[in-house]
N, CA, C and O atoms as a GROMACS GRO file, in nm:
protein
  560
    1MET      N    1  -0.274  -3.818  -0.554
    1MET     CA    2  -0.293  -3.959  -0.527
    1MET      C    3  -0.426  -3.987  -0.458
    1MET      O    4  -0.474  -4.100  -0.458
    2HIS      N    5  -0.485  -3.885  -0.398
    2HIS     CA    6  -0.613  -3.907  -0.332
    2HIS      C    7  -0.700  -3.784  -0.350
    2HIS      O    8  -0.657  -3.682  -0.404
    3ARG      N    9  -0.823  -3.796  -0.306
    3ARG     CA   10  -0.915  -3.683  -0.308
    3ARG      C   11  -1.010  -3.694  -0.191
    3ARG      O   12  -1.030  -3.802  -0.134
    4ASP      N   13  -1.068  -3.582  -0.155
    4ASP     CA   14  -1.174  -3.584  -0.054
    4ASP      C   15  -1.299  -3.627  -0.127
    4ASP      O   16  -1.341  -3.561  -0.222
    5ASP      N   17  -1.358  -3.736  -0.085
    5ASP     CA   18  -1.475  -3.787  -0.154
    5ASP      C   19  -1.604  -3.741  -0.090
    5ASP      O   20  -1.705  -3.723  -0.158
    6LYS      N   21  -1.600  -3.721   0.038
    6LYS     CA   22  -1.726  -3.694   0.107
    6LYS      C   23  -1.695  -3.631   0.242
    6LYS      O   24  -1.597  -3.667   0.307
    7THR      N   25  -1.776  -3.536   0.282
    7THR     CA   26  -1.767  -3.478   0.414
    7THR      C   27  -1.908  -3.458   0.464
    7THR      O   28  -1.993  -3.407   0.391
    8ASP      N   29  -1.934  -3.498   0.587
    8ASP     CA   30  -2.062  -3.466   0.649
    8ASP      C   31  -2.032  -3.393   0.779
    8ASP      O   32  -1.918  -3.354   0.802
    9ASP      N   33  -2.131  -3.374   0.862
    9ASP     CA   34  -2.110  -3.298   0.985
    9ASP      C   35  -2.011  -3.364   1.081
    9ASP      O   36  -1.953  -3.297   1.166
   10PHE      N   37  -1.992  -3.494   1.068
   10PHE     CA   38  -1.912  -3.566   1.165
   10PHE      C   39  -1.783  -3.626   1.111
   10PHE      O   40  -1.688  -3.646   1.186
   11VAL      N   41  -1.779  -3.657   0.981
   11VAL     CA   42  -1.665  -3.731   0.926
   11VAL      C   43  -1.630  -3.681   0.786
   11VAL      O   44  -1.718  -3.650   0.706
   12SER      N   45  -1.499  -3.673   0.758
   12SER     CA   46  -1.449  -3.648   0.624
   12SER      C   47  -1.386  -3.776   0.573
   12SER      O   48  -1.326  -3.851   0.650
   13TYR      N   49  -1.400  -3.802   0.444
   13TYR     CA   50  -1.350  -3.926   0.385
   13TYR      C   51  -1.254  -3.899   0.272
   13TYR      O   52  -1.264  -3.800   0.201
   14ARG      N   53  -1.161  -3.991   0.257
   14ARG     CA   54  -1.068  -3.991   0.145
   14ARG      C   55  -1.053  -4.136   0.100
   14ARG      O   56  -1.042  -4.225   0.184
   15THR      N   57  -1.052  -4.159  -0.028
   15THR     CA   58  -1.030  -4.294  -0.078
   15THR      C   59  -0.910  -4.296  -0.169
   15THR      O   60  -0.876  -4.197  -0.234
   16GLU      N   61  -0.846  -4.410  -0.173
   16GLU     CA   62  -0.738  -4.436  -0.267
   16GLU      C   63  -0.722  -4.587  -0.278
   16GLU      O   64  -0.719  -4.658  -0.177
   17ALA      N   65  -0.712  -4.634  -0.398
   17ALA     CA   66  -0.695  -4.777  -0.427
   17ALA      C   67  -0.784  -4.862  -0.337
   17ALA      O   68  -0.906  -4.860  -0.352
   18ASN      N   69  -0.724  -4.935  -0.245
   18ASN     CA   70  -0.802  -5.027  -0.160
   18ASN      C   71  -0.815  -4.975  -0.017
   18ASN      O   72  -0.826  -5.054   0.076
   19ARG      N   73  -0.814  -4.842   0.001
   19ARG     CA   74  -0.817  -4.783   0.134
   19ARG      C   75  -0.917  -4.668   0.138
   19ARG      O   76  -0.925  -4.586   0.047
   20ILE      N   77  -0.993  -4.664   0.247
   20ILE     CA   78  -1.076  -4.548   0.277
   20ILE      C   79  -1.031  -4.495   0.412
   20ILE      O   80  -1.014  -4.571   0.507
   21THR      N   81  -1.010  -4.363   0.419
   21THR     CA   82  -0.970  -4.299   0.544
   21THR      C   83  -1.085  -4.211   0.590
   21THR      O   84  -1.134  -4.126   0.516
   22ALA      N   85  -1.127  -4.233   0.714
   22ALA     CA   86  -1.233  -4.153   0.775
   22ALA      C   87  -1.174  -4.072   0.888
   22ALA      O   88  -1.107  -4.127   0.976
   23THR      N   89  -1.197  -3.941   0.886
   23THR     CA   90  -1.146  -3.852   0.989
   23THR      C   91  -1.262  -3.787   1.062
   23THR      O   92  -1.334  -3.706   1.003
   24PRO      N   93  -1.283  -3.820   1.190
   24PRO     CA   94  -1.389  -3.753   1.265
   24PRO      C   95  -1.360  -3.604   1.273
   24PRO      O   96  -1.247  -3.565   1.302
   25ASN      N   97  -1.460  -3.520   1.249
   25ASN     CA   98  -1.445  -3.375   1.256
   25ASN      C   99  -1.476  -3.327   1.397
   25ASN      O  100  -1.543  -3.225   1.415
   26LEU      N  101  -1.428  -3.399   1.496
   26LEU     CA  102  -1.459  -3.371   1.636
   26LEU      C  103  -1.331  -3.380   1.719
   26LEU      O  104  -1.246  -3.466   1.693
   27SER      N  105  -1.317  -3.292   1.817
   27SER     CA  106  -1.201  -3.305   1.906
   27SER      C  107  -1.232  -3.396   2.024
   27SER      O  108  -1.141  -3.448   2.089
   28LEU      N  109  -1.360  -3.416   2.051
   28LEU     CA  110  -1.401  -3.500   2.163
   28LEU      C  111  -1.502  -3.601   2.112
   28LEU      O  112  -1.616  -3.566   2.082
   29LEU      N  113  -1.462  -3.724   2.103
   29LEU     CA  114  -1.552  -3.831   2.059
   29LEU      C  115  -1.613  -3.891   2.185
   29LEU      O  116  -1.570  -3.995   2.234
   30ALA      N  117  -1.716  -3.821   2.237
   30ALA     CA  118  -1.767  -3.860   2.368
   30ALA      C  119  -1.918  -3.848   2.384
   30ALA      O  120  -1.975  -3.921   2.465
   31GLN      N  121  -1.981  -3.761   2.313
   31GLN     CA  122  -2.125  -3.742   2.329
   31GLN      C  123  -2.201  -3.854   2.261
   31GLN      O  124  -2.163  -3.897   2.152
   32PRO      N  125  -2.309  -3.904   2.323
   32PRO     CA  126  -2.384  -4.015   2.264
   32PRO      C  127  -2.432  -3.986   2.122
   32PRO      O  128  -2.419  -4.071   2.034
   33SER      N  129  -2.486  -3.867   2.098
   33SER     CA  130  -2.537  -3.836   1.964
   33SER      C  131  -2.424  -3.830   1.861
   33SER      O  132  -2.441  -3.875   1.748
   34GLU      N  133  -2.310  -3.774   1.900
   34GLU     CA  134  -2.195  -3.766   1.809
   34GLU      C  135  -2.137  -3.904   1.781
   34GLU      O  136  -2.104  -3.936   1.667
   35SER      N  137  -2.124  -3.985   1.884
   35SER     CA  138  -2.068  -4.119   1.868
   35SER      C  139  -2.157  -4.204   1.777
   35SER      O  140  -2.107  -4.275   1.690
   36GLU      N  141  -2.287  -4.197   1.798
   36GLU     CA  142  -2.380  -4.273   1.715
   36GLU      C  143  -2.378  -4.222   1.571
   36GLU      O  144  -2.377  -4.302   1.477
   37ALA      N  145  -2.376  -4.091   1.554
   37ALA     CA  146  -2.372  -4.033   1.419
   37ALA      C  147  -2.242  -4.072   1.348
   37ALA      O  148  -2.242  -4.100   1.228
   38PHE      N  149  -2.130  -4.073   1.423
   38PHE     CA  150  -2.002  -4.114   1.368
   38PHE      C  151  -2.009  -4.257   1.316
   38PHE      O  152  -1.969  -4.285   1.203
   39SER      N  153  -2.060  -4.348   1.399
   39SER     CA  154  -2.069  -4.490   1.360
   39SER      C  155  -2.158  -4.507   1.237
   39SER      O  156  -2.122  -4.581   1.145
   40LYS      N  157  -2.272  -4.440   1.236
   40LYS     CA  158  -2.363  -4.452   1.122
   40LYS      C  159  -2.303  -4.394   0.995
   40LYS      O  160  -2.319  -4.450   0.887
   41SER      N  161  -2.234  -4.283   1.008
   41SER     CA  162  -2.170  -4.220   0.892
   41SER      C  163  -2.063  -4.312   0.832
   41SER      O  164  -2.055  -4.328   0.710
   42VAL      N  165  -1.981  -4.372   0.919
   42VAL     CA  166  -1.877  -4.464   0.871
   42VAL      C  167  -1.941  -4.587   0.809
   42VAL      O  168  -1.892  -4.637   0.707
   43ASP      N  169  -2.048  -4.637   0.868
   43ASP     CA  170  -2.118  -4.752   0.811
   43ASP      C  171  -2.167  -4.723   0.670
   43ASP      O  172  -2.148  -4.804   0.579
   44ARG      N  173  -2.230  -4.607   0.651
   44ARG     CA  174  -2.278  -4.569   0.516
   44ARG      C  175  -2.163  -4.557   0.418
   44ARG      O  176  -2.170  -4.607   0.306
   45ALA      N  177  -2.056  -4.489   0.460
   45ALA     CA  178  -1.942  -4.469   0.370
   45ALA      C  179  -1.874  -4.602   0.337
   45ALA      O  180  -1.833  -4.623   0.223
   46LEU      N  181  -1.862  -4.691   0.434
   46LEU     CA  182  -1.801  -4.821   0.411
   46LEU      C  183  -1.884  -4.900   0.310
   46LEU      O  184  -1.829  -4.963   0.219
   47SER      N  185  -2.015  -4.899   0.327
   47SER     CA  186  -2.104  -4.968   0.233
   47SER      C  187  -2.092  -4.909   0.093
   47SER      O  188  -2.082  -4.983  -0.005
   48ASP      N  189  -2.092  -4.776   0.084
   48ASP     CA  190  -2.078  -4.710  -0.046
   48ASP      C  191  -1.945  -4.745  -0.111
   48ASP      O  192  -1.939  -4.773  -0.230
   49TRP      N  193  -1.839  -4.742  -0.031
   49TRP     CA  194  -1.705  -4.769  -0.083
   49TRP      C  195  -1.693  -4.912  -0.136
   49TRP      O  196  -1.641  -4.935  -0.245
   50LEU      N  197  -1.743  -5.007  -0.057
   50LEU     CA  198  -1.734  -5.147  -0.098
   50LEU      C  199  -1.817  -5.176  -0.222
   50LEU      O  200  -1.785  -5.267  -0.299
   51SER      N  201  -1.923  -5.100  -0.243
   51SER     CA  202  -2.007  -5.121  -0.362
   51SER      C  203  -1.964  -5.035  -0.480
   51SER      O  204  -2.027  -5.039  -0.586
   52GLY      N  205  -1.858  -4.958  -0.463
   52GLY     CA  206  -1.808  -4.876  -0.573
   52GLY      C  207  -1.864  -4.735  -0.574
   52GLY      O  208  -1.836  -4.659  -0.666
   53GLY      N  209  -1.942  -4.699  -0.472
   53GLY     CA  210  -2.001  -4.566  -0.468
   53GLY      C  211  -1.902  -4.455  -0.434
   53GLY      O  212  -1.922  -4.341  -0.474
   54LEU      N  213  -1.796  -4.488  -0.360
   54LEU     CA  214  -1.689  -4.393  -0.334
   54LEU      C  215  -1.568  -4.444  -0.410
   54LEU      O  216  -1.496  -4.532  -0.363
   55ALA      N  217  -1.546  -4.389  -0.527
   55ALA     CA  218  -1.440  -4.438  -0.614
   55ALA      C  219  -1.311  -4.360  -0.593
   55ALA      O  220  -1.314  -4.244  -0.552
   56ASP      N  221  -1.200  -4.424  -0.621
   56ASP     CA  222  -1.070  -4.360  -0.617
   56ASP      C  223  -1.064  -4.253  -0.726
   56ASP      O  224  -1.109  -4.277  -0.838
   57ALA      N  225  -1.010  -4.138  -0.695
   57ALA     CA  226  -1.002  -4.028  -0.792
   57ALA      C  227  -0.921  -4.067  -0.914
   57ALA      O  228  -0.945  -4.014  -1.023
   58ASN      N  229  -0.825  -4.157  -0.900
   58ASN     CA  230  -0.740  -4.197  -1.011
   58ASN      C  231  -0.790  -4.321  -1.082
   58ASN      O  232  -0.730  -4.368  -1.179
   59SER      N  233  -0.901  -4.374  -1.035
   59SER     CA  234  -0.955  -4.496  -1.093
   59SER      C  235  -1.035  -4.462  -1.217
   59SER      O  236  -1.107  -4.362  -1.220
   60SER      N  237  -1.024  -4.545  -1.321
   60SER     CA  238  -1.100  -4.521  -1.443
   60SER      C  239  -1.243  -4.571  -1.430
   60SER      O  240  -1.329  -4.534  -1.510
   61ASP      N  241  -1.269  -4.653  -1.331
   61ASP     CA  242  -1.405  -4.700  -1.308
   61ASP      C  243  -1.431  -4.712  -1.159
   61ASP      O  244  -1.337  -4.710  -1.079
   62ALA      N  245  -1.555  -4.724  -1.124
   62ALA     CA  246  -1.594  -4.736  -0.984
   62ALA      C  247  -1.614  -4.883  -0.950
   62ALA      O  248  -1.722  -4.924  -0.908
   63SER      N  249  -1.509  -4.961  -0.969
   63SER     CA  250  -1.521  -5.105  -0.946
   63SER      C  251  -1.539  -5.135  -0.799
   63SER      O  252  -1.501  -5.058  -0.712
   64VAL      N  253  -1.599  -5.249  -0.774
   64VAL     CA  254  -1.623  -5.292  -0.637
   64VAL      C  255  -1.490  -5.332  -0.573
   64VAL      O  256  -1.408  -5.400  -0.635
   65ILE      N  257  -1.470  -5.290  -0.448
   65ILE     CA  258  -1.348  -5.322  -0.374
   65ILE      C  259  -1.353  -5.468  -0.331
   65ILE      O  260  -1.456  -5.516  -0.283
   66GLU      N  261  -1.244  -5.537  -0.347
   66GLU     CA  262  -1.233  -5.675  -0.298
   66GLU      C  263  -1.214  -5.668  -0.146
   66GLU      O  264  -1.109  -5.622  -0.100
   67PRO      N  265  -1.312  -5.712  -0.068
   67PRO     CA  266  -1.306  -5.694   0.077
   67PRO      C  267  -1.178  -5.743   0.142
   67PRO      O  268  -1.127  -5.676   0.232
   68SER      N  269  -1.125  -5.855   0.101
   68SER     CA  270  -1.008  -5.910   0.168
   68SER      C  271  -0.884  -5.822   0.154
   68SER      O  272  -0.788  -5.840   0.228
   69SER      N  273  -0.886  -5.728   0.061
   69SER     CA  274  -0.769  -5.642   0.043
   69SER      C  275  -0.795  -5.499   0.090
   69SER      O  276  -0.708  -5.414   0.078
   70GLY      N  277  -0.914  -5.473   0.144
   70GLY     CA  278  -0.950  -5.337   0.183
   70GLY      C  279  -0.904  -5.300   0.322
   70GLY      O  280  -0.891  -5.385   0.411
   71VAL      N  281  -0.878  -5.170   0.340
   71VAL     CA  282  -0.840  -5.116   0.470
   71VAL      C  283  -0.928  -4.995   0.500
   71VAL      O  284  -0.942  -4.905   0.416
   72LEU      N  285  -0.986  -4.994   0.617
   72LEU     CA  286  -1.058  -4.878   0.668
   72LEU      C  287  -0.969  -4.815   0.773
   72LEU      O  288  -0.941  -4.876   0.876
   73GLU      N  289  -0.925  -4.693   0.746
   73GLU     CA  290  -0.839  -4.621   0.841
   73GLU      C  291  -0.924  -4.513   0.908
   73GLU      O  292  -0.991  -4.435   0.841
   74ILE      N  293  -0.920  -4.510   1.039
   74ILE     CA  294  -0.983  -4.403   1.115
   74ILE      C  295  -0.870  -4.313   1.165
   74ILE      O  296  -0.791  -4.353   1.250
   75ASP      N  297  -0.864  -4.192   1.110
   75ASP     CA  298  -0.760  -4.097   1.146
   75ASP      C  299  -0.811  -4.012   1.262
   75ASP      O  300  -0.903  -3.932   1.246
   76LEU      N  301  -0.752  -4.030   1.378
   76LEU     CA  302  -0.798  -3.965   1.499
   76LEU      C  303  -0.714  -3.842   1.536
   76LEU      O  304  -0.713  -3.801   1.653
   77HIS      N  305  -0.646  -3.784   1.440
   77HIS     CA  306  -0.556  -3.673   1.474
   77HIS      C  307  -0.629  -3.551   1.531
   77HIS      O  308  -0.566  -3.469   1.599
   78LEU      N  309  -0.757  -3.536   1.505
   78LEU     CA  310  -0.834  -3.424   1.562
   78LEU      C  311  -0.896  -3.457   1.697
   78LEU      O  312  -0.944  -3.368   1.767
   79VAL      N  313  -0.895  -3.584   1.735
   79VAL     CA  314  -0.957  -3.628   1.860
   79VAL      C  315  -0.855  -3.618   1.973
   79VAL      O  316  -0.755  -3.688   1.974
   80SER      N  317  -0.884  -3.529   2.069
   80SER     CA  318  -0.791  -3.510   2.180
   80SER      C  319  -0.834  -3.583   2.306
   80SER      O  320  -0.753  -3.605   2.396
   81ARG      N  321  -0.962  -3.620   2.313
   81ARG     CA  322  -1.013  -3.696   2.428
   81ARG      C  323  -1.119  -3.793   2.380
   81ARG      O  324  -1.187  -3.770   2.281
   82ILE      N  325  -1.130  -3.904   2.455
   82ILE     CA  326  -1.230  -4.005   2.420
   82ILE      C  327  -1.281  -4.066   2.550
   82ILE      O  328  -1.205  -4.083   2.646
   83ASN      N  329  -1.410  -4.099   2.553
   83ASN     CA  330  -1.465  -4.166   2.670
   83ASN      C  331  -1.529  -4.297   2.626
   83ASN      O  332  -1.506  -4.343   2.514
   84SER      N  333  -1.609  -4.357   2.713
   84SER     CA  334  -1.667  -4.487   2.682
   84SER      C  335  -1.759  -4.482   2.560
   84SER      O  336  -1.766  -4.580   2.485
   85MET      N  337  -1.828  -4.371   2.539
   85MET     CA  338  -1.915  -4.360   2.420
   85MET      C  339  -1.830  -4.361   2.293
   85MET      O  340  -1.865  -4.428   2.196
   86GLY      N  341  -1.720  -4.290   2.295
   86GLY     CA  342  -1.630  -4.289   2.180
   86GLY      C  343  -1.568  -4.425   2.156
   86GLY      O  344  -1.556  -4.470   2.042
   87LEU      N  345  -1.529  -4.491   2.264
   87LEU     CA  346  -1.473  -4.626   2.252
   87LEU      C  347  -1.577  -4.722   2.195
   87LEU      O  348  -1.546  -4.805   2.110
   88ASN      N  349  -1.702  -4.709   2.243
   88ASN     CA  350  -1.809  -4.794   2.190
   88ASN      C  351  -1.831  -4.771   2.041
   88ASN      O  352  -1.856  -4.865   1.967
   89SER      N  353  -1.822  -4.645   1.997
   89SER     CA  354  -1.840  -4.619   1.854
   89SER      C  355  -1.727  -4.681   1.773
   89SER      O  356  -1.751  -4.732   1.664
   90LEU      N  357  -1.604  -4.678   1.825
   90LEU     CA  358  -1.493  -4.741   1.754
   90LEU      C  359  -1.507  -4.893   1.753
   90LEU      O  360  -1.472  -4.958   1.655
   91ILE      N  361  -1.557  -4.950   1.862
   91ILE     CA  362  -1.582  -5.094   1.865
   91ILE      C  363  -1.689  -5.130   1.762
   91ILE      O  364  -1.678  -5.232   1.694
   92SER      N  365  -1.792  -5.046   1.750
   92SER     CA  366  -1.896  -5.068   1.649
   92SER      C  367  -1.838  -5.063   1.508
   92SER      O  368  -1.871  -5.146   1.423
   93VAL      N  369  -1.750  -4.966   1.485
   93VAL     CA  370  -1.686  -4.955   1.353
   93VAL      C  371  -1.597  -5.076   1.328
   93VAL      O  372  -1.592  -5.127   1.216
   94GLN      N  373  -1.526  -5.123   1.431
   94GLN     CA  374  -1.443  -5.244   1.418
   94GLN      C  375  -1.531  -5.363   1.377
   94GLN      O  376  -1.492  -5.441   1.290
   95THR      N  377  -1.647  -5.376   1.438
   95THR     CA  378  -1.739  -5.484   1.405
   95THR      C  379  -1.788  -5.471   1.261
   95THR      O  380  -1.794  -5.571   1.188
   96LEU      N  381  -1.823  -5.350   1.220
   96LEU     CA  382  -1.865  -5.326   1.081
   96LEU      C  383  -1.756  -5.365   0.983
   96LEU      O  384  -1.781  -5.432   0.883
   97ALA      N  385  -1.633  -5.324   1.012
   97ALA     CA  386  -1.521  -5.354   0.924
   97ALA      C  387  -1.498  -5.505   0.916
   97ALA      O  388  -1.477  -5.560   0.807
   98ARG      N  389  -1.503  -5.570   1.029
   98ARG     CA  390  -1.482  -5.715   1.033
   98ARG      C  391  -1.589  -5.787   0.950
   98ARG      O  392  -1.558  -5.878   0.873
   99HIS      N  393  -1.715  -5.745   0.966
   99HIS     CA  394  -1.824  -5.806   0.889
   99HIS      C  395  -1.811  -5.778   0.739
   99HIS      O  396  -1.852  -5.859   0.656
  100ALA      N  397  -1.753  -5.664   0.706
  100ALA     CA  398  -1.732  -5.629   0.565
  100ALA      C  399  -1.607  -5.695   0.508
  100ALA      O  400  -1.584  -5.692   0.387
  101GLY      N  401  -1.526  -5.754   0.595
  101GLY     CA  402  -1.406  -5.822   0.550
  101GLY      C  403  -1.289  -5.728   0.523
  101GLY      O  404  -1.198  -5.763   0.447
  102VAL      N  405  -1.291  -5.610   0.583
  102VAL     CA  406  -1.180  -5.517   0.567
  102VAL      C  407  -1.107  -5.501   0.699
  102VAL      O  408  -1.164  -5.523   0.806
  103ARG      N  409  -0.981  -5.462   0.692
  103ARG     CA  410  -0.899  -5.441   0.810
  103ARG      C  411  -0.917  -5.298   0.861
  103ARG      O  412  -0.920  -5.205   0.780
  104LEU      N  413  -0.928  -5.279   0.990
  104LEU     CA  414  -0.940  -5.147   1.050
  104LEU      C  415  -0.805  -5.106   1.107
  104LEU      O  416  -0.740  -5.183   1.177
  105GLU      N  417  -0.764  -4.982   1.076
  105GLU     CA  418  -0.645  -4.923   1.134
  105GLU      C  419  -0.683  -4.790   1.198
  105GLU      O  420  -0.765  -4.716   1.144
  106LEU      N  421  -0.624  -4.761   1.312
  106LEU     CA  422  -0.639  -4.631   1.377
  106LEU      C  423  -0.508  -4.557   1.362
  106LEU      O  424  -0.402  -4.611   1.394
  107SER      N  425  -0.514  -4.434   1.314
  107SER     CA  426  -0.392  -4.353   1.301
  107SER      C  427  -0.414  -4.218   1.368
  107SER      O  428  -0.526  -4.182   1.402
  108GLY      N  429  -0.306  -4.145   1.387
  108GLY     CA  430  -0.314  -4.012   1.446
  108GLY      C  431  -0.362  -4.012   1.590
  108GLY      O  432  -0.422  -3.916   1.636
  109VAL      N  433  -0.335  -4.120   1.662
  109VAL     CA  434  -0.383  -4.133   1.800
  109VAL      C  435  -0.289  -4.056   1.893
  109VAL      O  436  -0.171  -4.088   1.904
  110CYS      N  437  -0.344  -3.954   1.960
  110CYS     CA  438  -0.263  -3.874   2.051
  110CYS      C  439  -0.233  -3.952   2.180
  110CYS      O  440  -0.293  -4.056   2.206
  111THR      N  441  -0.141  -3.900   2.258
  111THR     CA  442  -0.096  -3.966   2.380
  111THR      C  443  -0.211  -3.991   2.478
  111THR      O  444  -0.220  -4.099   2.536
  112GLU      N  445  -0.298  -3.892   2.496
  112GLU     CA  446  -0.409  -3.906   2.591
  112GLU      C  447  -0.505  -4.017   2.548
  112GLU      O  448  -0.548  -4.097   2.631
  113VAL      N  449  -0.538  -4.021   2.419
  113VAL     CA  450  -0.630  -4.123   2.368
  113VAL      C  451  -0.563  -4.260   2.372
  113VAL      O  452  -0.627  -4.360   2.406
  114ARG      N  453  -0.436  -4.265   2.338
  114ARG     CA  454  -0.363  -4.392   2.344
  114ARG      C  455  -0.360  -4.447   2.486
  114ARG      O  456  -0.369  -4.568   2.506
  115GLU      N  457  -0.349  -4.359   2.584
  115GLU     CA  458  -0.349  -4.402   2.724
  115GLU      C  459  -0.484  -4.463   2.762
  115GLU      O  460  -0.488  -4.562   2.836
  116VAL      N  461  -0.594  -4.407   2.712
  116VAL     CA  462  -0.726  -4.465   2.738
  116VAL      C  463  -0.733  -4.606   2.678
  116VAL      O  464  -0.786  -4.697   2.740
  117PHE      N  465  -0.679  -4.623   2.557
  117PHE     CA  466  -0.676  -4.757   2.496
  117PHE      C  467  -0.594  -4.852   2.581
  117PHE      O  468  -0.631  -4.969   2.596
  118ARG      N  469  -0.481  -4.804   2.636
  118ARG     CA  470  -0.396  -4.890   2.718
  118ARG      C  471  -0.466  -4.930   2.847
  118ARG      O  472  -0.466  -5.047   2.885
  119ILE      N  473  -0.525  -4.833   2.916
  119ILE     CA  474  -0.592  -4.859   3.044
  119ILE      C  475  -0.709  -4.955   3.027
  119ILE      O  476  -0.730  -5.042   3.111
  120THR      N  477  -0.784  -4.939   2.920
  120THR     CA  478  -0.901  -5.025   2.896
  120THR      C  479  -0.863  -5.156   2.827
  120THR      O  480  -0.948  -5.242   2.804
  121ARG      N  481  -0.736  -5.170   2.795
  121ARG     CA  482  -0.683  -5.288   2.726
  121ARG      C  483  -0.741  -5.307   2.586
  121ARG      O  484  -0.739  -5.417   2.531
  122LEU      N  485  -0.793  -5.200   2.531
  122LEU     CA  486  -0.846  -5.207   2.394
  122LEU      C  487  -0.736  -5.192   2.290
  122LEU      O  488  -0.761  -5.212   2.171
  123GLU      N  489  -0.616  -5.158   2.333
  123GLU     CA  490  -0.506  -5.149   2.236
  123GLU      C  491  -0.480  -5.285   2.170
  123GLU      O  492  -0.425  -5.291   2.060
  124ARG      N  493  -0.520  -5.392   2.236
  124ARG     CA  494  -0.506  -5.526   2.178
  124ARG      C  495  -0.608  -5.552   2.069
  124ARG      O  496  -0.585  -5.632   1.979
  125MET      N  497  -0.722  -5.483   2.077
  125MET     CA  498  -0.831  -5.504   1.983
  125MET      C  499  -0.811  -5.426   1.853
  125MET      O  500  -0.861  -5.466   1.748
  126PHE      N  501  -0.738  -5.315   1.860
  126PHE     CA  502  -0.723  -5.227   1.745
  126PHE      C  503  -0.580  -5.226   1.695
  126PHE      O  504  -0.485  -5.238   1.773
  127GLU      N  505  -0.566  -5.211   1.566
  127GLU     CA  506  -0.434  -5.192   1.506
  127GLU      C  507  -0.409  -5.042   1.501
  127GLU      O  508  -0.472  -4.970   1.423
  128ILE      N  509  -0.316  -4.995   1.584
  128ILE     CA  510  -0.282  -4.853   1.588
  128ILE      C  511  -0.153  -4.835   1.510
  128ILE      O  512  -0.049  -4.892   1.544
  129VAL      N  513  -0.161  -4.754   1.404
  129VAL     CA  514  -0.047  -4.733   1.316
  129VAL      C  515   0.010  -4.594   1.339
  129VAL      O  516  -0.063  -4.504   1.383
  130PRO      N  517   0.138  -4.574   1.310
  130PRO     CA  518   0.199  -4.441   1.327
  130PRO      C  519   0.128  -4.336   1.242
  130PRO      O  520   0.078  -4.365   1.133
  131SER      N  521   0.125  -4.215   1.292
  131SER     CA  522   0.056  -4.105   1.224
  131SER      C  523   0.112  -4.077   1.086
  131SER      O  524   0.038  -4.034   0.997
  132ASP      N  525   0.241  -4.100   1.066
  132ASP     CA  526   0.302  -4.064   0.939
  132ASP      C  527   0.279  -4.168   0.830
  132ASP      O  528   0.325  -4.149   0.717
  133VAL      N  529   0.209  -4.278   0.859
  133VAL     CA  530   0.180  -4.379   0.756
  133VAL      C  531   0.095  -4.316   0.647
  133VAL      O  532   0.122  -4.335   0.528
  134ASN      N  533  -0.006  -4.242   0.687
  134ASN     CA  534  -0.092  -4.170   0.592
  134ASN      C  535  -0.118  -4.032   0.650
  134ASN      O  536  -0.156  -4.019   0.766
  135ALA      N  537  -0.098  -3.930   0.569
  135ALA     CA  538  -0.119  -3.793   0.614
  135ALA      C  539  -0.265  -3.773   0.652
  135ALA      O  540  -0.354  -3.824   0.584
  136GLY      N  541  -0.288  -3.699   0.757
  136GLY     CA  542  -0.425  -3.673   0.804
  136GLY      C  543  -0.504  -3.590   0.705
  136GLY      O  544  -0.448  -3.514   0.626
  137LEU      N  545  -0.631  -3.604   0.709
  137LEU     CA  546  -0.723  -3.532   0.623
  137LEU      C  547  -0.773  -3.412   0.700
  137LEU      O  548  -0.830  -3.427   0.808
  138GLN      N  549  -0.755  -3.293   0.647
  138GLN     CA  550  -0.803  -3.173   0.712
  138GLN      C  551  -0.949  -3.152   0.681
  138GLN      O  552  -0.989  -3.167   0.565
  139PRO      N  553  -1.030  -3.119   0.781
  139PRO     CA  554  -1.172  -3.099   0.756
  139PRO      C  555  -1.196  -2.978   0.667
  139PRO      O  556  -1.116  -2.884   0.665
  140ALA      N  557  -1.306  -2.982   0.594
  140ALA     CA  558  -1.339  -2.872   0.503
  140ALA      C  559  -1.387  -2.752   0.580
  140ALA      O  560  -1.419  -2.649   0.520
   0.00000   0.00000   0.00000
């Protein structure tokens, strides 16, 4: 039902129908260079996906995704800790998704990371979905 479409040093991607799943290949989303690279990588992949550059493996064509029906899922199952730099990168990705007209979902959020979202009150800003909604993508 899905395929790995792209992997770079920071993020692995999977697409299916109207959804792209990005999985950071980092256990700590905290360093400035990693956070910035993560945001830029997701921005490039989101642009490619919306323009048909990252096509669904089962799709007969690389048609352009209708933004209002698209979902960008950030699977955080490999992220065990996050600090303000990591939070800022997720806020940047949320802004990118909003401007692109797609919904952002966070999945695979561990207890420690979820607590940071609760303390900073950012849990209100993000849609956090249960881990079992979509199976996590294992890095290559």
